[in-house]
C-alpha positions in Angstrom: -70.6 31.1 31.1 -68.7 32.2 28.0 -68.3 29.9 25.0 -64.5 29.7 25.6 -65.1 28.7 29.2 -67.5 26.0 28.0 -64.9 24.8 25.5 -62.2 24.7 28.1 -64.6 22.3 30.2 -65.5 20.2 27.1 -61.8 19.6 26.5 -61.5 18.3 30.1 -64.4 15.9 29.3 -67.2 17.8 30.8 -70.3 16.4 29.3 -72.6 19.0 30.9 -70.6 21.8 29.3 -71.0 20.0 26.0 -74.8 19.8 26.6 -74.8 23.5 27.4 -73.0 24.3 24.3 -75.2 22.1 22.1 -78.3 23.6 23.6 -76.8 27.2 23.0 -76.1 26.6 19.2 -78.4 23.7 18.0 -81.3 25.8 16.8 -79.0 28.4 15.2 -77.0 25.9 13.4 -80.1 24.0 12.4 -81.5 27.3 10.8 -78.2 27.8 9.0 -78.4 24.3 7.5 -82.1 25.1 6.5 -80.9 27.9 4.4 -79.1 25.4 2.2 -81.1 22.2 2.6 -84.8 21.6 2.1 -84.9 18.4 4.0 -85.4 18.9 7.8 -84.0 15.4 8.6 -80.7 16.2 6.7 -80.4 19.4 8.5 -80.8 17.5 11.8 -78.3 15.0 10.7 -75.8 17.8 9.6 -76.1 19.5 13.0 -75.7 16.2 15.0 -72.7 15.2 13.0 -71.1 18.4 13.6 -71.6 18.1 17.4 -70.6 14.3 17.3 -67.4 15.3 15.4 -66.8 18.1 17.8 -67.1 15.8 20.9 -64.8 13.0 19.3 -62.2 15.5 18.3 -62.3 17.8 21.4 -58.8 16.8 22.6 -57.3 17.7 19.1 -59.1 20.9 18.2 -57.8 24.2 19.2 -60.9 26.5 18.9 -60.4 30.2 19.6 -63.9 31.4 18.7 -66.4 28.7 19.1 -69.3 30.6 17.4 -67.1 31.2 14.3 -65.9 27.6 14.2 -69.4 26.1 14.5 -70.8 28.3 11.8 -68.1 27.4 9.4 -68.4 23.7 10.3 -72.2 23.6 9.8 -71.6 25.0 6.2 -69.1 22.4 5.5 -71.4 19.6 6.9 -74.0 20.9 4.5 -71.4 20.9 1.7 -70.5 17.3 2.4 -74.1 16.3 2.5 -74.8 18.0 -0.9 -71.6 16.4 -2.4 -72.9 13.1 -1.2 -76.3 13.7 -3.0 -74.7 14.2 -6.3 -74.9 10.8 -8.1 -72.7 9.6 -10.8 -74.5 8.9 -14.1 -74.6 5.2 -14.8 -74.9 4.1 -18.3 -76.2 0.7 -19.5 -74.0 -1.4 -21.7 -75.2 -4.7 -23.2 -71.7 -5.3 -24.8 -69.9 -6.7 -21.8 -67.3 -8.7 -23.9 -65.5 -5.6 -24.7 -65.0 -4.4 -21.2 -61.4 -4.8 -20.0 -61.8 -4.0 -16.2 -61.1 -6.6 -13.6 -64.0 -7.7 -11.7 -63.4 -8.4 -8.0 -65.9 -10.5 -6.2 -64.0 -11.0 -3.0 -63.5 -7.4 -1.6 -62.0 -8.6 1.7 -58.3 -8.0 0.7 -59.1 -4.5 -0.7 -60.9 -3.6 2.7 -57.9 -4.9 4.7 -55.5 -2.9 2.5 -57.7 0.2 2.9 -58.0 -0.1 6.6 -54.2 -0.6 6.9 -53.6 2.5 4.8 -56.1 4.4 6.9 -54.3 3.3 10.1 -50.9 4.3 8.8 -52.3 7.5 7.6 -53.6 8.3 11.0 -50.3 7.3 12.6 -48.3 9.6 10.3 -50.8 12.4 10.9 -50.2 11.9 14.7 -46.5 12.2 14.3 -47.1 15.9 13.0 -46.9 18.8 15.4 -50.2 19.6 16.9 -50.7 22.8 15.0 -49.7 21.4 11.7 -52.1 18.4 12.1 -55.0 20.5 13.2 -54.6 22.9 10.1 -54.2 19.8 7.8 -57.3 18.2 9.2 -59.3 21.4 9.0 -58.4 21.7 5.4 -58.7 18.1 4.3 -61.4 16.6 6.6 -63.5 19.6 7.5 -63.0 21.1 4.0 -62.3 24.7 5.3 -60.6 27.1 2.9 -57.2 28.5 3.8 -58.8 31.9 4.5 -61.4 30.4 6.8 -58.6 28.5 8.7 -56.5 31.6 9.0 -59.4 33.6 10.3 -60.4 30.8 12.7 -56.9 30.4 14.1 -55.9 34.1 13.8 -52.8 33.4 11.7 -51.8 34.4 8.3 -53.0 32.6 5.2 -49.5 32.0 4.3 -48.8 30.2 7.6 -51.8 27.9 6.9 -50.4 27.2 3.3 -47.0 26.4 4.8 -48.4 24.0 7.4 -50.5 22.1 4.8 -47.4 21.9 2.5 -45.3 20.6 5.5 -48.0 18.0 6.3 -48.4 16.8 2.6 -44.6 16.4 2.3 -44.5 14.5 5.4 -47.3 12.2 4.3 -45.9 11.7 0.7 -42.5 10.9 2.2 -44.0 8.4 4.7 -46.7 6.9 2.5 -44.5 6.5 -0.7 -43.3 2.9 0.2 -46.9 1.8 1.1 -48.3 3.2 -2.1 -45.4 1.3 -4.2 -46.5 -1.9 -2.4 -50.2 -1.3 -3.2 -49.4 -0.7 -6.8 -47.4 -3.7 -7.1 -50.0 -6.0 -5.4 -52.7 -4.5 -7.7 -50.6 -5.5 -10.7 -50.2 -9.0 -9.5 -53.9 -9.5 -9.5 
């Protein structure tokens, strides 16, 4: 069975087809991850995260070439892992009296605001046309470059740029009111 046939079955919630795709590509993706990461556990996690993401988003993804998509995705899973490993430098300061930042001990309201913003963002993303949303998510969530997205979807780079611009304008317009409210509530603390 070809990859595209498997993908069609996966979109239709066929778990056996997903397992077949997993078995077909797991080792190759693992070896690709090993080229960039020294830790076998991190490589396994990257591959498993990729497949978990693939299964969870199967209804929204339009994949024309499964092999190319998986190769690009594993590189970005590795990139995200490496980015997570980079730690910020923390400096020790004994002079706490001169610090002017606000200290928040109860983070519940911030979490509520954050989850509400994420819910609203997801709602606004779902209002975008399917292709526009797909391109935006490949760019912003999967960290694919415009060239990679264009190659994957077999469209021009300019089309990718236009779709991302449309999505960003849509989000800015719809999130403007929420951001104003968040800024005002932050100033009232």
